[in-house]
C-alpha positions in Angstrom: 293.1 157.8 -26.3 292.8 155.2 -23.4 290.0 152.5 -23.4 287.9 153.9 -20.6 287.0 157.3 -23.2 285.3 154.1 -25.4 283.3 153.0 -22.5 280.4 155.5 -22.9 280.6 155.5 -26.3 280.5 151.8 -25.9 277.7 151.9 -23.0 275.5 153.9 -25.4 275.5 151.9 -28.6 274.8 148.6 -26.1 271.8 150.4 -24.9 270.7 151.5 -28.6 270.7 147.4 -29.3 268.6 146.9 -26.1 265.9 149.3 -27.2 265.7 147.8 -31.0 265.4 144.7 -29.6 262.6 145.5 -27.1 261.0 148.0 -29.8 261.1 144.8 -32.5 259.0 142.7 -29.7 256.7 145.2 -29.3 256.1 145.3 -33.3 256.0 141.8 -33.7 254.5 140.2 -30.7 252.3 143.0 -29.5 251.3 145.9 -32.2 251.2 143.1 -35.6 249.2 139.7 -36.4 252.7 138.5 -36.7 252.0 136.3 -34.0 248.7 134.7 -34.6 250.2 134.3 -38.6 253.4 132.6 -38.2 251.5 130.7 -35.1 253.4 132.6 -32.1 251.0 133.4 -29.7 252.1 131.0 -26.9 255.5 133.0 -27.7 253.7 136.2 -27.8 252.7 135.5 -24.1 255.3 134.5 -22.8 257.6 137.8 -24.4 255.0 140.2 -23.7 254.8 139.1 -20.1 258.4 139.6 -19.6 258.6 142.8 -21.6 255.8 143.8 -18.9 257.1 143.0 -16.2 260.6 144.5 -16.8 258.9 148.0 -18.2 257.1 147.9 -15.1 260.1 147.6 -12.4 262.2 150.0 -14.6 258.9 152.7 -14.4 258.6 152.1 -10.7 262.7 152.7 -10.2 261.9 156.0 -12.4 259.1 156.7 -10.0 260.5 156.0 -6.8 264.3 157.1 -7.3 262.4 160.8 -8.9 264.3 160.4 -12.2 262.0 162.6 -13.9 262.8 166.8 -13.6 260.3 168.5 -11.8 259.2 170.4 -14.7 258.3 167.5 -16.3 256.6 165.4 -13.4 253.6 166.7 -13.3 253.1 167.3 -17.0 254.4 163.9 -18.2 255.1 161.3 -15.4 252.0 161.8 -13.3 249.3 161.4 -16.5 251.3 158.2 -17.0 250.8 156.8 -13.7 247.9 157.7 -13.2 247.1 155.7 -16.1 248.9 153.1 -14.9 248.1 152.8 -11.6 244.2 153.1 -13.1 244.2 150.0 -15.5 246.4 147.7 -12.4 243.3 148.0 -10.1 240.8 147.4 -12.0 242.2 144.6 -13.8 243.0 143.1 -10.2 239.5 144.1 -9.3 238.3 142.2 -12.2 240.2 139.5 -12.1 241.1 140.3 -15.7 244.9 138.4 -14.9 245.0 138.2 -19.3 244.5 141.4 -19.5 247.8 143.0 -18.1 249.2 143.4 -21.4 247.1 146.8 -21.6 249.9 147.7 -18.7 253.0 147.4 -21.5 252.2 150.9 -23.3 252.3 152.9 -19.8 254.9 151.1 -18.6 257.1 151.7 -22.0 255.5 155.4 -21.4 257.4 156.0 -18.0 260.9 153.9 -18.8 261.6 154.2 -22.3 261.8 157.7 -23.5 264.7 158.0 -20.6 266.6 155.8 -22.2 266.3 157.3 -25.6 267.9 161.0 -24.4 269.2 162.1 -27.8 267.4 162.9 -31.3 270.3 160.3 -32.7 268.9 158.2 -31.0 265.2 158.4 -31.9 266.8 158.7 -35.3 267.8 155.0 -35.1 264.8 154.0 -33.6 262.4 155.7 -36.8 265.0 154.6 -39.3 264.3 150.7 -37.7 260.3 151.6 -37.9 260.4 153.3 -41.6 262.6 149.8 -42.6 260.0 147.4 -40.5 257.2 149.5 -42.1 258.6 148.8 -45.7 259.2 145.3 -46.0 256.1 144.1 -44.1 254.4 146.3 -46.6 256.3 144.9 -49.6 255.7 141.1 -48.3 252.1 142.2 -47.9 251.2 143.9 -51.4 253.1 141.0 -52.7 250.5 138.4 -51.0 247.5 140.5 -52.1 248.5 140.3 -55.5 249.0 136.7 -55.5 246.2 135.8 -53.6 243.7 138.0 -56.1 245.2 136.4 -58.8 244.5 132.7 -57.2 248.4 131.8 -57.3 248.6 132.0 -53.6 246.1 130.2 -51.6 245.2 131.2 -48.1 244.1 129.5 -45.0 241.9 130.8 -42.5 243.4 131.2 -38.7 241.6 132.0 -35.2 242.7 134.8 -33.6 240.6 136.5 -30.1 239.4 139.0 -33.0 237.8 136.8 -34.9 238.7 134.5 -37.9 241.3 136.1 -40.6 242.8 134.2 -44.1 246.6 134.3 -44.4 249.2 133.2 -46.0 252.7 134.2 -45.3 252.5 137.0 -42.8 249.3 139.2 -43.6 246.0 138.6 -43.0 243.0 139.2 -45.2 238.8 139.3 -44.3 237.2 136.4 -45.9 233.9 137.2 -47.3 230.7 135.3 -47.8 232.3 133.6 -51.1 235.3 132.7 -49.6 237.4 134.9 -51.4 239.5 137.6 -49.9 238.1 141.4 -49.4 239.5 143.9 -51.4 240.7 146.3 -48.1 244.6 145.8 -47.8 245.4 144.8 -44.3 248.8 143.8 -44.3 250.3 143.0 -40.5 247.5 145.0 -39.4 243.9 144.1 -37.9 242.3 146.5 -39.6 243.0 148.7 -42.5 242.3 152.4 -40.8 244.9 150.8 -38.7 247.4 149.8 -41.5 246.6 153.2 -43.0 247.2 155.3 -39.4 250.9 153.8 -39.3 251.5 154.2 -42.8 250.8 158.0 -42.2 254.2 158.5 -40.0 256.3 156.3 -42.5 254.7 158.7 -45.5 256.0 161.9 -43.7 259.6 159.9 -42.8 259.8 159.2 -46.4 258.7 162.3 -47.7 261.2 164.2 -45.6 264.2 161.5 -45.5 264.1 161.3 -49.5 262.9 157.3 -49.4 261.1 158.0 -52.8 261.1 153.9 -53.3 259.2 153.6 -49.9 257.1 156.1 -50.8 255.8 155.1 -53.6 255.1 151.3 -51.9 253.1 153.4 -49.0 251.0 154.9 -51.5 250.3 152.4 -53.1 249.5 150.6 -49.6 247.7 153.3 -47.8 245.1 153.8 -51.4 243.8 149.8 -51.0 243.4 150.5 -47.5 240.2 152.5 -48.6 240.0 154.1 -45.1 237.7 156.8 -44.7 239.3 158.3 -41.4 242.9 157.7 -43.2 241.6 160.0 -46.4 240.6 162.4 -43.8 244.0 162.7 -42.5 246.0 162.1 -45.4 244.1 165.9 -46.4 245.9 167.2 -42.7 249.1 165.6 -43.8 249.6 167.5 -46.8 248.2 171.1 -45.5 250.5 170.1 -42.8 253.8 169.3 -44.9 253.3 172.1 -47.4 253.0 174.8 -44.1 256.1 173.2 -43.0 257.5 173.6 -46.4 256.6 177.5 -46.9 258.5 177.8 -43.0 261.6 176.1 -44.2 261.3 178.5 -47.1 261.3 181.4 -45.3 257.7 182.4 -44.9 256.8 184.2 -42.3 254.4 181.5 -40.6 251.2 184.3 -40.6 251.5 184.4 -44.2 252.4 180.8 -44.7 249.3 179.8 -42.7 247.3 182.2 -45.1 248.4 180.2 -47.8 247.7 176.9 -46.3 243.7 178.2 -45.5 243.1 179.2 -48.9 244.3 175.5 -50.3 242.4 173.9 -47.2 239.6 175.4 -48.4 240.3 174.1 -51.6 240.4 170.3 -50.7 237.3 170.4 -48.8 235.4 171.8 -51.2 237.3 169.0 -53.7 237.0 166.4 -51.6 233.7 166.4 -49.1 231.7 164.7 -52.1 234.1 161.7 -52.3 233.9 161.8 -48.0 230.0 162.1 -48.2 230.3 159.2 -50.7 232.5 156.7 -48.7 230.9 157.6 -45.6 227.3 156.5 -46.3 229.3 153.6 -48.4 230.9 152.6 -45.1 227.5 152.3 -43.4 227.3 150.2 -40.2 231.2 150.6 -40.1 231.2 154.6 -40.3 227.8 154.8 -38.2 229.2 152.4 -35.0 232.3 154.8 -34.9 230.6 157.4 -34.9 227.8 156.5 -32.0 230.7 155.1 -30.0 232.3 158.4 -29.4 229.3 160.3 -29.7 227.6 158.4 -26.8 230.4 158.2 -24.3 230.6 162.3 -24.1 227.1 162.3 -23.8 226.8 159.8 -21.1 230.6 160.7 -19.6 229.2 162.4 -16.0 226.9 159.0 -15.9 230.0 156.6 -16.6 232.2 158.6 -14.0 230.1 158.7 -11.6 228.6 154.9 -12.0 232.0 153.6 -12.7 234.7 155.3 -10.6 237.2 152.4 -11.1 236.3 151.5 -14.2 233.8 148.6 -16.0 234.2 145.0 -15.0 236.7 143.2 -17.3 236.6 140.0 -19.2 238.2 137.8 -16.6 238.7 134.9 -19.7 241.1 136.7 -21.8 238.4 138.3 -24.5 238.1 141.7 -25.9 236.0 144.4 -25.4 233.4 143.6 -27.3 233.0 140.6 -24.3 232.3 143.4 -21.8 229.0 142.6 -20.5 227.2 146.1 -19.4 224.3 147.8 -21.1 226.7 151.2 -20.4 228.9 150.1 -22.6 229.3 152.1 -25.6 231.9 150.6 -28.0 235.9 150.5 -28.1 236.3 152.8 -30.6 236.8 156.0 -29.1 240.2 156.1 -26.9 239.2 158.8 -23.8 236.7 156.6 -23.5 238.1 153.0 -23.8 241.0 154.6 -20.7 237.4 155.3 -18.8 236.1 152.2 -19.2 239.7 150.1 -18.2 241.0 152.4 -15.9 238.2 154.5 -14.3 238.7 158.3 -13.2 242.2 158.7 -12.4 243.1 156.7 -15.9 240.5 158.8 -18.0 242.3 162.3 -16.6 245.9 160.4 -16.8 244.7 159.8 -21.1 243.4 163.5 -21.1 246.1 165.1 -20.4 249.0 162.9 -22.5 246.4 163.7 -25.4 246.4 167.4 -24.7 250.2 167.1 -25.2 249.9 165.5 -28.1 248.1 167.9 -30.1 249.0 170.9 -28.0 252.9 170.4 -28.0 253.2 169.8 -32.0 250.7 172.7 -32.7 252.6 174.7 -31.2 256.1 173.5 -32.4 254.4 173.4 -36.1 253.3 177.3 -35.7 257.0 178.5 -34.1 259.5 179.5 -36.6 262.4 177.5 -36.6 266.1 178.1 -36.8 266.7 174.1 -37.2 264.4 171.5 -38.3 265.2 167.6 -37.6 263.0 164.4 -36.9 261.2 166.1 -34.2 259.8 169.0 -36.2 259.9 167.6 -39.7 258.2 163.9 -38.8 257.3 163.6 -34.9 255.1 166.4 -33.9 253.3 166.4 -37.7 252.7 163.0 -37.1 251.0 163.6 -34.0 248.6 166.1 -35.6 247.7 164.0 -38.7 246.7 161.1 -37.0 244.6 162.8 -34.2 241.4 162.0 -35.8 242.3 158.5 -35.1 241.1 159.2 -31.7 237.4 159.3 -32.6 237.4 156.1 -34.4 239.6 153.5 -32.8 242.7 152.5 -30.8 245.3 154.8 -31.5 249.7 154.7 -31.1 248.7 155.6 -27.3 247.2 152.1 -26.9 250.4 150.6 -28.2 254.1 150.3 -26.9 255.4 152.0 -30.3 254.0 155.6 -28.8 256.7 155.1 -26.3 259.7 155.0 -28.7 258.6 156.7 -31.5 256.8 159.8 -29.7 257.2 159.5 -26.1 261.1 160.9 -26.4 260.3 163.6 -28.2 257.3 165.3 -26.1 259.4 164.7 -22.9 262.7 166.1 -24.6 260.1 169.5 -25.6 259.1 170.0 -21.8 262.7 169.3 -20.9 263.7 172.0 -23.3 261.9 174.3 -21.8 262.1 176.0 -18.3 258.1 175.8 -17.5 255.8 173.3 -17.8 252.9 173.0 -20.4 251.0 175.1 -18.5 253.2 178.0 -19.0 254.2 180.4 -21.5 256.2 178.4 -24.2 260.5 179.4 -24.8 261.7 179.0 -28.6 262.2 174.8 -29.0 265.1 173.9 -31.3 266.2 170.1 -31.8 268.7 168.5 -32.7 270.0 169.8 -36.2 269.4 167.1 -39.1 268.9 167.8 -42.7 267.0 165.5 -44.6 267.8 164.9 -47.7 266.0 166.9 -50.6 
């Protein structure tokens, strides 16, 4: 066999390595608080700038050169272009140059998925994500227990999001008496955010027989004590049961009936605990509820008054520093899109959000001939984590979405002869056989 025949494989391998390097940068320097705990803030700014510029250039080339196929241009690419354009325009008008990191997720959305062509590539990225979550969670649990037993001390670190305690790579919320709060943060800025990222890792571990990882993630999930996480965990159980019934040969109608009965039982059992937890959360829960309800009620007024978005802090502050009486908070993701990029970004975001729920539901309700990463992990994860849209920033606000989820959505749209508005044809993914 000639050496030239090896060139495509070598090129593909090099592309995977580059993607994993960029993904690792996203995880360390954008997604998690490792940049704060290891004092890598200056390096983080430089790397994020390089990543933002590089991905933006790649995204622009993809759009200008017409790389996106016609059947996905409107349903996938155009919403991303709308969000990126709206964000960029408002940042320029606000003079918020330090906020350009918010462009990274959407530059990645328009560039990275086109490099992740096959499910095999996605398998590599998801395995990397699983290992990252496993390693950081194990380290975090060790720190958590050692700090709780006063074996390990922590120092106070300053972040744009307030003061935290830190020992190695994890962070802790420090309460009034100087001790660490009981909820588990690991390398994320909020326990709820950690629970959101643990849910896809749990689904991956369940479907691929990673029982040690599953045990670690389950313990960490319990220690987050996240109300939103518990609600999403119930959805995960129902979705997982439905998938297993489908794999066992049950008709989708019969499987759905069994799941419905089971759901009624779970809700009846869990409702008192959820209500009690909601009351216990007090201000945290009511603030998140108010963020969503007020934004929805005032949506027409906000769109009319701020067609290009609200003025963003020019000094690199967080959304909490927006000085505007109409600002209702940053816990409702569509509202954040409207605030940051105006009407054009809001409608683009809503279209991406619709793709993120409609495509997974359609895939879940279809009889499948083959079960792989997309149908067993990616799409169920989008369904399971959807409630977080009403509570906090989600996967969509991180470039991790472009690596973990967007390639599967793009493959789904490309596999159909029509767009998402049209009748869906049968979708089958690359066949992967998870361990039992």
